[in-house]
C-alpha positions as CSV (number, residue, x, y, z in Angstrom):
1,M,-17.1,35.6,27.8
2,G,-16.8,39.2,29.0
3,T,-18.2,38.8,32.4
4,C,-16.5,35.7,32.9
5,C,-12.9,37.4,32.4
6,I,-14.0,40.2,34.7
7,S,-15.0,37.7,37.3
8,I,-11.6,36.0,37.2
9,F,-9.7,39.4,37.2
10,E,-11.7,40.4,40.0
11,N,-10.5,37.2,41.8
12,I,-7.1,37.5,40.9
13,F,-7.1,41.0,42.3
14,D,-8.5,39.7,45.7
15,I,-5.6,36.9,45.6
16,I,-3.1,39.8,45.1
17,G,-4.5,41.7,47.9
18,L,-3.5,39.1,50.3
19,L,0.0,39.0,48.9
20,V,0.9,42.9,49.0
21,P,0.5,45.6,51.6
22,K,-3.4,46.7,51.8
23,G,-2.1,50.4,52.1
24,F,-0.3,50.5,48.9
25,I,-3.6,48.9,47.1
26,M,-5.7,52.1,48.8
27,N,-3.2,54.5,48.0
28,I,-3.3,53.6,44.4
29,I,-7.3,53.5,44.3
30,E,-7.9,56.9,46.2
31,K,-5.4,58.9,44.4
32,S,-7.0,61.0,41.9
33,S,-4.0,62.7,40.0
34,A,-2.5,61.7,36.9
35,E,0.3,60.2,38.3
36,A,-2.4,57.6,40.4
37,K,-4.3,56.8,37.5
38,I,-1.0,56.3,35.6
39,A,0.0,53.8,38.3
40,R,-3.4,51.9,38.3
41,D,-3.1,51.3,34.5
42,I,0.5,50.0,35.0
43,F,-0.9,47.6,37.5
44,K,-4.2,46.6,35.5
45,L,-3.6,46.6,31.8
46,P,-0.5,44.0,31.8
47,V,-2.4,41.9,34.0
48,I,-5.4,41.7,31.7
49,T,-3.4,41.6,28.8
50,M,-1.4,38.7,30.0
51,S,-4.7,36.9,31.1
52,V,-6.2,37.1,27.7
53,F,-3.2,36.2,26.0
54,T,-2.8,33.1,28.0
55,L,-6.2,31.9,28.2
56,V,-6.4,32.1,24.3
57,V,-3.2,30.5,24.0
58,F,-4.7,27.6,26.2
59,A,-7.4,27.2,24.6
60,S,-5.7,27.1,20.9
61,L,-3.2,24.7,22.3
62,I,-5.8,22.3,23.6
63,V,-7.7,22.3,19.9
64,Y,-4.5,21.7,18.5
65,L,-3.7,18.6,20.9
66,Y,-7.2,17.5,20.0
67,N,-6.9,17.5,16.2
68,F,-3.0,16.3,16.7
69,E,-4.7,13.4,18.6
70,N,-7.2,12.5,15.7
71,K,-4.3,12.9,13.1
72,G,-2.0,10.8,15.0
73,V,-4.3,8.2,15.6
74,E,-5.3,7.8,11.9
75,N,-1.1,7.8,11.1
76,L,-0.5,5.2,13.8
77,K,-3.7,3.1,12.4
78,H,-2.2,3.6,8.8
79,E,1.3,2.9,9.9
80,L,0.5,-0.4,11.7
81,I,-1.7,-1.6,8.6
82,S,0.9,-0.8,6.5
83,Q,3.8,-2.8,8.5
84,K,0.9,-5.9,9.2
85,K,0.6,-6.1,5.4
86,E,4.3,-6.1,4.8
87,L,4.7,-8.7,7.6
88,I,2.2,-11.1,6.1
89,K,3.4,-10.6,2.4
90,E,6.9,-11.1,3.8
91,K,6.1,-14.5,5.3
92,V,3.9,-15.7,2.5
93,V,6.7,-14.9,-0.2
94,E,9.0,-16.3,2.3
95,L,7.2,-19.7,2.4
96,V,6.8,-19.9,-1.2
97,R,10.4,-19.4,-1.7
98,D,11.0,-22.2,1.2
99,I,8.6,-24.8,-0.7
100,S,10.6,-23.8,-4.1
101,S,13.8,-24.4,-1.9
102,I,12.6,-27.8,-0.4
103,T,11.1,-28.6,-4.0
104,A,14.6,-28.2,-5.5
105,S,16.4,-30.0,-2.8
106,K,14.4,-33.1,-3.0
107,R,14.6,-33.3,-6.9
108,Q,18.1,-33.1,-6.2
109,K,18.2,-35.9,-3.6
110,T,16.1,-38.0,-6.0
111,K,18.5,-37.7,-8.7
112,N,21.4,-38.4,-6.4
113,D,19.3,-41.4,-5.1
114,I,18.8,-43.0,-8.9
115,K,22.3,-42.2,-9.9
116,N,23.7,-43.9,-6.6
117,R,21.4,-47.2,-7.3
118,V,22.9,-47.1,-10.7
119,D,26.5,-46.5,-9.8
120,E,26.2,-49.3,-7.1
121,L,24.9,-52.1,-9.8
122,S,27.8,-50.8,-12.0
123,V,30.3,-51.7,-9.1
124,F,28.5,-54.9,-8.7
125,A,29.0,-55.8,-12.3
126,D,32.8,-55.3,-12.4
127,R,33.3,-57.3,-9.0
128,L,31.2,-60.1,-10.9
129,L,33.5,-60.0,-13.7
130,K,36.6,-59.7,-11.6
131,N,35.9,-62.2,-9.0
132,S,34.4,-65.1,-11.3
133,P,37.2,-65.9,-13.7
134,K,35.9,-69.4,-14.4
135,E,32.4,-68.5,-15.8
136,S,32.2,-67.3,-19.3
137,K,31.3,-63.7,-19.8
138,E,27.9,-64.8,-21.4
139,E,27.3,-66.7,-18.1
140,L,28.1,-63.7,-15.9
141,E,26.0,-61.5,-18.0
142,K,22.9,-63.8,-17.4
143,I,23.3,-63.7,-13.9
144,F,23.7,-59.9,-13.8
145,I,20.3,-59.7,-16.1
146,K,18.5,-61.9,-13.6
147,F,19.7,-59.9,-10.8
148,L,19.0,-56.5,-12.1
149,S,15.3,-57.4,-13.2
150,M,14.6,-58.5,-9.5
151,Q,15.7,-55.2,-8.1
152,R,12.9,-52.9,-7.0
153,Y,12.6,-49.8,-4.9
154,N,10.5,-46.9,-3.9
155,E,7.4,-49.2,-2.7
156,G,7.9,-51.2,-6.3
157,R,7.6,-48.0,-8.6
158,G,11.2,-48.4,-9.0
159,Y,12.7,-50.7,-11.6
160,F,16.0,-51.0,-14.0
161,F,16.3,-51.4,-17.6
162,A,19.4,-52.7,-19.5
163,Y,20.2,-53.1,-23.4
164,N,23.3,-54.0,-25.5
165,R,24.9,-51.0,-26.5
166,T,26.2,-52.6,-29.7
167,T,23.1,-54.5,-30.8
168,G,20.6,-52.5,-29.3
169,T,18.7,-55.6,-27.9
170,I,16.7,-54.7,-24.6
171,K,17.8,-57.4,-22.3
172,T,15.3,-56.4,-19.4
173,H,12.6,-54.0,-18.5
174,V,9.5,-54.0,-16.5
175,I,7.3,-53.7,-19.5
176,K,8.0,-57.7,-20.7
177,K,7.0,-56.7,-24.3
178,M,10.0,-54.6,-24.5
179,I,12.4,-57.2,-23.9
180,G,14.2,-58.6,-27.0
181,K,13.2,-55.6,-29.2
182,N,16.0,-53.5,-30.5
183,I,16.1,-50.1,-29.1
184,K,18.1,-48.6,-32.2
185,L,14.7,-49.4,-34.2
186,L,12.3,-47.6,-31.7
187,K,11.2,-43.8,-32.2
188,T,8.9,-41.7,-30.1
189,K,5.7,-39.8,-31.3
190,E,8.0,-37.0,-31.7
191,G,10.1,-38.9,-33.8
192,E,13.1,-38.8,-31.6
193,S,15.2,-42.1,-31.3
194,P,15.9,-43.3,-27.9
195,Y,18.9,-45.0,-28.5
196,E,20.5,-41.9,-30.4
197,R,19.4,-39.5,-27.4
198,N,21.1,-42.1,-25.0
199,E,24.2,-42.1,-26.9
200,R,24.6,-38.2,-26.8
201,V,24.2,-38.4,-23.1
202,L,26.9,-41.3,-22.7
203,K,29.1,-39.3,-25.0
204,D,28.7,-35.7,-23.2
205,G,28.7,-37.5,-19.8
206,N,31.7,-39.7,-20.3
207,G,29.6,-43.0,-20.4
208,K,27.0,-41.9,-17.8
209,G,24.4,-39.0,-17.5
210,F,20.9,-37.9,-17.0
211,Y,17.9,-37.1,-19.3
212,S,14.3,-36.3,-19.0
213,L,11.7,-37.9,-21.0
214,Y,7.7,-38.7,-21.0
215,F,7.0,-42.4,-20.4
216,K,4.3,-44.8,-19.7
217,D,3.9,-45.3,-15.6
218,P,3.7,-49.3,-15.5
219,T,2.0,-48.8,-12.1
220,K,-1.1,-47.1,-13.9
221,K,-3.7,-48.7,-15.9
222,T,-3.4,-45.8,-18.8
223,D,-1.3,-45.1,-21.7
224,K,-1.0,-41.5,-20.3
225,K,2.6,-40.8,-20.5
226,F,4.5,-38.7,-17.7
227,E,7.3,-36.6,-17.0
228,K,10.2,-38.7,-15.8
229,I,14.0,-38.3,-15.0
230,D,16.5,-41.1,-16.1
231,Y,20.1,-41.9,-15.3
232,I,22.0,-44.4,-17.7
233,R,25.5,-45.8,-17.3
234,Y,27.6,-48.0,-19.5
235,I,29.0,-51.1,-18.4
236,K,32.2,-51.7,-20.5
237,G,32.5,-55.3,-19.5
238,F,29.1,-56.5,-20.6
239,D,28.6,-53.9,-23.4
240,L,25.5,-53.0,-21.6
241,V,23.6,-49.5,-20.9
242,I,21.9,-50.1,-17.8
243,G,19.6,-47.1,-16.2
244,T,16.7,-46.2,-13.9
245,G,14.3,-43.2,-13.3
246,E,11.9,-41.4,-11.2
247,Y,8.5,-40.0,-12.5
248,I,8.2,-36.0,-11.7
249,K,4.7,-36.5,-10.5
250,D,5.7,-39.0,-7.6
251,I,8.4,-36.8,-6.6
252,T,6.0,-33.7,-6.4
253,K,3.5,-35.9,-4.6
254,K,6.0,-36.6,-2.0
255,I,7.2,-33.5,-1.7
256,K,3.8,-31.7,-1.5
257,K,2.8,-34.1,1.2
258,E,5.6,-33.1,3.4
259,V,5.3,-29.6,2.9
260,L,1.7,-29.4,3.4
261,S,1.9,-31.2,6.5
262,R,4.5,-28.6,8.0
263,I,2.4,-25.6,6.6
264,Q,-0.7,-27.1,8.6
265,H,1.1,-26.4,12.0
266,K,3.3,-23.3,10.7
267,T,2.4,-19.8,12.4
268,Y,3.5,-16.5,12.7
269,G,3.1,-13.3,15.2
270,K,0.1,-13.6,17.5
271,N,-2.7,-15.0,15.4
272,G,-0.9,-15.5,12.2
273,Y,-1.4,-18.7,10.0
274,F,-1.1,-19.8,6.4
275,W,-3.5,-22.0,4.3
276,V,-3.4,-23.6,0.7
277,N,-6.1,-24.3,-1.7
278,D,-5.8,-25.5,-5.5
279,S,-6.8,-23.5,-8.1
280,K,-10.3,-25.2,-8.6
281,G,-10.9,-24.3,-4.8
282,V,-10.0,-27.9,-3.2
283,L,-8.5,-27.0,0.4
284,L,-4.8,-28.5,0.8
285,A,-3.9,-27.2,4.3
286,H,-5.6,-25.0,7.2
287,P,-5.0,-25.0,10.9
288,Y,-8.5,-24.7,11.8
289,L,-10.6,-26.4,9.0
290,K,-9.0,-29.5,9.4
291,N,-12.3,-31.4,8.6
292,K,-12.5,-29.6,5.2
293,I,-9.1,-30.4,4.0
294,G,-9.2,-32.7,0.6
295,K,-12.6,-31.0,0.0
296,S,-13.6,-28.3,-2.4
297,I,-14.4,-24.8,-0.4
298,I,-14.8,-23.1,-3.8
299,N,-18.1,-21.3,-2.5
300,L,-16.9,-20.6,0.9
301,K,-18.3,-16.9,1.9
302,D,-17.6,-14.5,4.6
303,I,-20.6,-13.0,6.6
304,N,-21.3,-10.3,3.9
305,G,-21.6,-13.1,1.2
306,K,-18.2,-12.6,-0.5
307,E,-17.0,-15.8,-2.2
308,I,-13.4,-15.5,-0.7
309,V,-12.0,-18.7,-2.2
310,K,-12.8,-17.3,-5.7
311,L,-11.5,-14.0,-4.7
312,F,-8.2,-15.8,-3.4
313,I,-7.8,-17.7,-6.6
314,S,-8.6,-14.6,-9.2
315,A,-6.5,-12.1,-7.2
316,A,-3.3,-14.1,-6.9
317,K,-3.5,-15.7,-10.9
318,A,-4.2,-11.8,-11.8
319,N,-0.9,-10.6,-9.6
320,P,2.2,-12.9,-10.2
321,K,3.7,-11.2,-7.4
322,G,0.8,-11.8,-5.3
323,A,-2.3,-9.5,-3.9
324,F,-4.0,-8.5,-1.0
325,V,-7.5,-8.8,-0.2
326,S,-10.0,-8.1,2.4
327,Y,-12.9,-9.7,4.3
328,Y,-14.6,-10.8,7.5
329,W,-13.8,-13.8,9.2
330,N,-13.4,-15.7,12.5
331,N,-10.7,-14.7,14.7
332,P,-9.4,-17.8,16.4
333,A,-8.0,-15.8,19.4
334,T,-11.4,-14.1,20.4
335,G,-13.6,-16.3,18.8
336,K,-15.4,-13.5,17.0
337,I,-15.9,-12.4,13.5
338,D,-12.8,-9.8,12.7
339,K,-11.9,-8.0,9.4
340,K,-9.0,-9.5,8.0
341,I,-6.3,-8.6,5.3
342,S,-4.4,-11.7,3.7
343,F,-1.9,-11.7,1.2
344,V,-2.2,-14.3,-1.6
345,K,0.4,-15.7,-4.0
346,Y,-0.1,-18.2,-7.0
347,F,2.3,-21.2,-6.8
348,K,2.2,-22.5,-10.6
349,E,4.2,-25.6,-9.9
350,W,1.8,-26.9,-7.9
351,D,-1.4,-24.9,-9.5
352,C,-2.3,-23.9,-6.1
353,I,-2.9,-20.8,-3.7
354,I,-0.9,-19.7,-0.6
355,G,-2.2,-17.2,1.7
356,G,-1.8,-16.0,5.1
357,G,-3.4,-12.7,6.9
358,A,-3.9,-10.5,9.8
359,Y,-7.1,-9.5,11.9
360,L,-7.4,-5.7,12.0
361,G,-9.2,-6.2,15.4
362,D,-6.0,-6.8,17.1
363,L,-4.6,-3.7,15.5
364,N,-7.5,-1.7,16.8
365,R,-6.8,-2.8,20.5
366,L,-3.5,-1.3,20.1
367,I,-4.8,1.9,18.7
368,N,-7.1,2.3,21.4
369,H,-4.8,1.6,23.9
370,A,-2.6,4.2,22.4
371,K,-5.3,6.5,22.4
372,V,-6.2,5.9,26.0
373,K,-2.5,6.5,27.0
374,F,-2.1,9.8,25.1
375,Q,-5.5,11.4,26.2
376,N,-3.9,10.6,29.7
377,Q,-1.0,12.3,28.6
378,M,-2.8,15.1,27.3
379,F,-5.1,15.5,30.2
380,N,-1.9,15.7,32.6
381,F,-0.4,18.1,30.1
382,A,-3.6,20.3,30.4
383,L,-3.4,20.2,34.2
384,I,0.3,21.5,34.1
385,L,-0.2,24.1,31.3
386,L,-3.5,25.5,33.4
387,S,-1.2,25.6,36.3
388,I,1.4,27.5,34.5
389,V,-1.1,29.9,33.1
390,F,-2.6,30.5,36.6
391,L,1.1,31.2,38.2
392,S,2.0,33.6,35.0
393,I,-1.1,35.5,35.5
394,L,0.0,35.9,39.2
395,L,3.6,36.6,38.7
396,S,2.3,39.2,36.2
397,A,0.2,40.7,38.7
398,I,2.7,40.7,41.2
399,L,5.3,42.3,38.8
400,S,2.9,45.0,37.6
401,L,2.3,46.3,41.3
402,Y,6.0,46.3,41.5
403,F,6.5,48.5,38.5
404,S,3.4,50.4,39.5
405,R,5.0,51.2,42.9
406,K,8.3,52.1,40.9
407,T,6.3,54.1,38.7
408,K,4.9,56.0,41.9
409,K,8.3,56.8,43.1
410,L,9.6,57.7,39.5
411,F,6.8,60.4,39.3
412,D,7.5,61.7,42.8
413,N,11.0,62.4,42.2
414,Y,11.5,62.7,38.3
415,R,12.1,66.4,38.7
416,D,15.3,65.8,40.9
417,E,16.4,63.0,39.2
418,L,15.7,63.7,35.6
419,H,19.3,63.8,34.4
420,I,19.8,60.4,36.5
421,K,16.9,58.7,34.7
422,I,18.2,59.9,31.2
423,E,21.5,58.2,32.0
424,E,19.9,54.9,33.1
425,A,17.8,55.0,29.7
426,V,20.8,55.5,28.0
427,I,22.5,52.7,29.8
428,D,19.4,50.7,29.0
429,S,19.5,51.1,25.7
430,L,22.9,50.0,25.1
431,K,22.0,46.7,27.0
432,K,19.0,46.7,24.5
433,D,21.6,46.9,21.5
434,K,23.8,44.4,23.2
435,L,20.7,42.3,23.3
436,L,19.7,42.5,19.8
437,Q,23.3,41.7,18.9
438,Q,22.8,38.3,20.8
439,Q,19.4,37.5,19.5
440,S,21.2,37.8,16.0
441,K,23.9,35.4,17.4
442,L,21.3,33.2,18.4
443,A,19.5,33.4,15.2
444,S,22.6,32.3,13.2
445,M,23.2,29.4,15.7
446,G,19.4,28.7,14.9
447,E,20.3,28.3,11.4
448,M,23.1,25.8,12.3
449,I,20.6,23.8,14.3
450,G,18.2,23.8,11.5
451,A,20.9,22.5,9.3
452,I,21.7,19.7,12.0
453,A,17.9,18.8,12.3
454,H,18.0,18.4,8.2
455,Q,20.6,15.7,8.8
456,W,18.6,14.0,12.1
457,R,15.2,14.0,10.7
458,Q,15.3,10.9,9.2
459,P,17.2,8.9,12.0
460,L,14.8,10.5,14.4
461,N,12.0,8.8,12.4
462,A,13.5,5.7,12.3
463,L,13.9,5.7,15.9
464,A,10.6,6.7,16.7
465,I,9.1,3.9,14.3
466,N,11.4,1.3,16.0
467,I,10.2,2.5,19.4
468,Q,6.5,2.3,18.3
469,N,6.9,-0.9,17.2
470,L,7.9,-2.4,20.2
471,D,4.3,-2.8,21.8
472,D,3.0,-4.7,18.3
473,D,6.3,-6.9,18.4
474,Y,5.7,-7.7,22.1
475,E,2.2,-8.9,21.3
476,E,3.3,-11.0,18.5
477,G,5.9,-12.9,20.5
478,L,8.8,-11.7,18.3
479,I,10.9,-10.3,21.0
480,D,13.7,-12.8,22.2
481,K,17.3,-12.5,22.8
482,N,18.4,-12.3,19.2
483,F,15.8,-9.7,18.5
484,L,16.7,-7.3,21.2
485,E,20.2,-7.8,20.2
486,K,19.5,-6.8,16.8
487,F,17.0,-3.8,17.8
488,I,20.0,-2.6,20.4
489,D,22.6,-2.5,17.6
490,K,20.5,-1.2,15.1
491,N,19.1,1.9,17.2
492,M,22.5,2.2,18.9
493,K,24.0,2.8,15.3
494,T,21.5,5.2,14.5
495,I,22.2,7.1,17.9
496,K,26.0,6.9,17.1
497,F,25.3,8.2,13.7
498,M,23.3,11.0,14.9
499,S,26.1,12.0,17.7
500,K,28.8,11.9,15.2
501,T,26.7,14.1,12.9
502,I,26.9,16.9,15.8
503,D,30.5,16.1,16.1
504,D,31.1,16.8,12.3
505,F,29.2,19.7,12.0
506,R,31.1,21.2,15.2
507,N,34.4,20.6,13.7
508,F,33.5,21.6,10.4
509,F,35.0,24.8,10.3
510,K,38.1,23.6,12.3
511,I,41.6,23.4,10.5
512,D,43.0,20.6,12.5
513,K,40.4,17.7,11.4
514,E,42.3,14.1,10.5
515,K,41.9,12.4,7.5
516,H,41.9,8.8,6.8
517,I,41.5,6.3,4.0
518,F,38.2,4.7,3.8
519,S,35.9,2.4,1.3
520,V,33.7,4.7,-0.8
521,K,31.0,1.9,-1.3
522,K,31.0,1.2,2.3
523,A,30.6,4.6,3.6
524,I,27.7,4.6,0.8
525,E,26.2,1.6,2.4
526,D,26.5,2.9,5.9
527,V,24.3,5.8,4.9
528,L,21.8,3.6,3.0
529,S,21.5,1.3,5.9
530,I,20.1,4.2,8.3
531,Q,17.6,5.2,5.5
532,D,16.8,1.6,4.8
533,A,13.0,1.7,6.4
534,Q,12.1,5.1,4.7
535,L,13.2,4.2,1.4
536,K,11.3,0.9,1.6
537,N,8.1,2.4,3.1
538,N,8.2,4.9,0.0
539,N,8.7,1.9,-2.4
540,I,12.2,3.2,-3.8
541,E,14.6,1.0,-4.9
542,V,18.3,1.8,-4.4
543,S,21.2,0.2,-6.5
544,I,25.1,0.3,-6.2
545,K,27.1,-0.7,-9.4
546,G,30.6,-0.1,-10.5
547,K,34.0,-0.7,-9.1
548,D,34.7,0.5,-5.4
549,F,37.6,2.8,-4.7
550,Y,38.9,4.5,-1.7
551,L,39.6,7.8,-0.8
552,E,41.7,9.5,1.9
553,S,39.7,12.1,3.3
554,Y,36.9,12.8,5.8
555,E,34.7,10.2,5.9
556,S,32.0,11.7,7.9
557,E,31.6,14.7,5.8
558,F,31.3,12.3,3.0
559,K,28.7,10.6,4.5
560,Q,26.9,13.9,5.0
561,V,26.9,14.8,1.6
562,I,25.6,11.1,0.5
563,L,22.6,11.7,2.9
564,N,21.7,15.0,1.6
565,L,22.0,13.8,-2.1
566,I,20.0,10.7,-1.0
567,N,17.2,12.6,1.0
568,N,16.9,15.0,-2.0
569,A,16.4,12.2,-4.4
570,K,14.0,10.8,-1.9
571,D,11.9,13.8,-1.2
572,A,11.8,14.4,-5.2
573,I,10.2,11.0,-5.7
574,C,7.8,11.2,-3.0
575,E,6.5,14.8,-3.9
576,N,6.0,14.0,-7.6
577,K,4.7,10.7,-6.6
578,I,6.7,8.4,-8.5
579,K,5.4,4.7,-7.9
580,D,8.3,2.9,-8.5
581,G,11.1,5.3,-7.2
582,K,14.6,4.3,-8.2
583,I,18.0,5.6,-6.9
584,E,20.9,4.6,-8.9
585,I,24.5,4.9,-7.6
586,T,27.3,4.4,-9.9
587,L,31.1,4.1,-9.0
588,N,33.5,4.4,-11.8
589,D,37.1,5.4,-11.8
590,N,36.9,8.0,-8.9
591,T,33.6,9.2,-9.7
592,I,30.3,8.9,-8.2
593,E,27.0,9.2,-9.9
594,I,23.7,9.4,-8.2
595,K,20.7,9.2,-10.3
596,D,16.9,9.3,-9.4
597,N,13.5,9.2,-11.4
598,G,12.0,12.0,-8.9
599,G,11.4,14.2,-12.1
600,G,14.6,16.3,-12.6
601,I,15.4,19.7,-11.7
602,A,13.9,22.7,-13.8
603,K,16.6,24.4,-16.3
604,E,15.9,27.8,-14.9
605,I,17.0,26.9,-11.4
606,R,19.6,24.6,-12.1
607,D,22.2,27.3,-11.6
608,R,21.1,28.4,-8.3
609,I,20.4,24.9,-6.4
610,F,23.8,25.4,-4.9
611,E,23.2,28.7,-3.5
612,P,22.7,29.2,0.3
613,Y,19.2,29.1,1.6
614,F,17.7,28.4,-2.0
615,T,15.4,25.7,-2.1
616,T,12.4,24.7,-3.9
617,K,10.5,22.9,-1.1
618,E,7.5,24.2,0.5
619,A,7.9,26.6,3.5
620,G,9.1,24.8,6.8
621,K,10.2,21.7,4.8
622,G,14.0,22.8,3.6
623,T,16.7,25.0,4.9
624,G,18.4,25.6,1.5
625,L,21.6,24.6,3.0
626,G,21.9,20.9,2.3
627,L,23.3,21.4,-1.4
628,Y,25.2,24.4,-0.4
629,M,26.9,22.8,2.3
630,S,27.6,19.6,0.4
631,K,29.4,21.4,-2.3
632,M,31.3,23.1,0.2
633,I,32.5,19.9,1.9
634,I,33.3,18.1,-1.4
635,E,34.9,21.0,-3.0
636,E,36.7,22.9,-0.3
637,N,37.3,20.2,2.4
638,M,37.8,17.1,0.2
639,K,39.3,18.9,-3.1
640,G,36.8,17.5,-5.3
641,K,33.9,18.5,-7.4
642,L,29.9,18.5,-7.3
643,S,28.0,18.9,-10.1
644,L,24.3,18.4,-11.6
645,S,23.5,17.0,-15.1
646,G,20.2,15.1,-15.9
647,S,17.1,15.7,-18.0
648,D,13.5,16.6,-17.3
649,K,12.8,13.0,-15.9
650,N,15.7,12.5,-13.7
651,S,18.7,14.4,-12.0
652,I,22.2,13.1,-11.9
653,F,24.7,14.6,-9.3
654,V,28.2,13.8,-9.9
655,L,31.0,13.8,-7.5
656,S,34.6,13.5,-8.8
657,F,37.7,13.2,-7.2
658,K,41.4,13.5,-8.3
659,K,42.7,10.1,-9.2
660,D,45.9,10.1,-7.1
661,T,43.4,10.7,-4.1
662,K,43.1,7.0,-2.2
């Protein structure tokens, strides 16, 4: 290493020899006096020192960049996997929610259909009585009953029944042996009277209404009873109660067939798709295993022998909110076996498992692309840095030559110019004093910039994440006009907020700031919208309760205070590794309470948390200005009060304002 450095310095000296007069170098070398030795030292020592220093810095920086690359790749991989898991979970939960919504909608439509059929027959009965005055009521009733018994719908499954409300005699029914029986005398196995139940329905519904029951399906050769929805209506002219219904199993079967057909062709992202199997392992829907639909795949295994269908069923049933599972499966985009992460959720109503997943091979390609891109950037940066190092050494050598020449002249003339040099030294000392004063001012500015950076950290992270996601969103085909509009709008809000933060800090000590009336709840929601991604990534739930109120004050400064308090709560939750973090914001009578479950603040330091530069965070993670400036804003600028309460398990910051403030 020493030989290498000497060789480098000799080459540098050769280059410098081309740039300066040879006579000057010879004069320095040939001089044997103390002045000449000092001049040579002034020339050599700075060059050697600068060379060693820059080379050490260069080597350290290269090592740092290498470690930074590895750490960055791991962080990127973790982030992409987290985003993918969140996406597939969101898609599966959304699909289950859609199925529930469709099921509810179809059931309501079925209820409306059977109601409309009975209502239409009621209208028909009224017209029959009104338009046939010559026939007796008994004859007209026979006509109506005969017409009613002939009606069928829903491929013959649907039928109507009727009985006399006064006598209870059943006039018509799809089960012939029921005709002529008295409904008042019938009882279910549970001991309930159908007649009494119907009377309650008619009374509560003003002569009409729905009810649920279990009844034998006349289309099935079994005595098993199935859940059914019936609708009845009283026809006063004939003193008849007529009705019809639909079996839940028939409704569910129809809905299930329609929804599974949709799932069969439903996709998301680049290679995302859904599948459905029941709890016994029968495949119900899958875009790439169509030949196995309707068949049992309970023993299906991946290349490592993992029984994945059994895994889906056990994981989904054990976790009502859904669960992630990993295994190896064929990637339809590449045709190769790839590691896959899937999210499965149990849909109790159908007794089935609904799942969706993502292939990690797609993420690895993105990571490798990012890694190559970073390496190219690092290589270019290294070339630039090496050029700067070389130029720095060269400049140092030239400056050293220049100062060594100046030193020689000073030694030659120091006796005659001693008093002048003293005056120059005094002037130079004064300049240094001014420079120290300026550095002190810059240090103060640096502290202010640190405070601003504290406000910027989360928005910058949000911008970075949004920008990093663009490649992934593009690969998944999510980028369209609507996506771009939302993306631009969201990031512009973040940038405007950051810009406004600078303006607010710049104007902080100005007297002529303007006040305006603003909604406290809206201001808090604006702050939360900027922090939404970070809060969700850390599993922190934020809630706003209470009645909104208005303040006439400085909205931007108020938002800064809320941002500081939310950030402190988030940091406490993360540092204490709280799994289900919660931040509760309560608005009540011109008072705001911000409560978190981050572990509270120790009693011995509660009296100091509002002091400037006091922080409980690790070095480099906090300036100690957040709570100090928050208290200044609330109490001096907004004439309110900021205080702390709570326990060892939580912290509660209370912001209170005068009631006459609007």
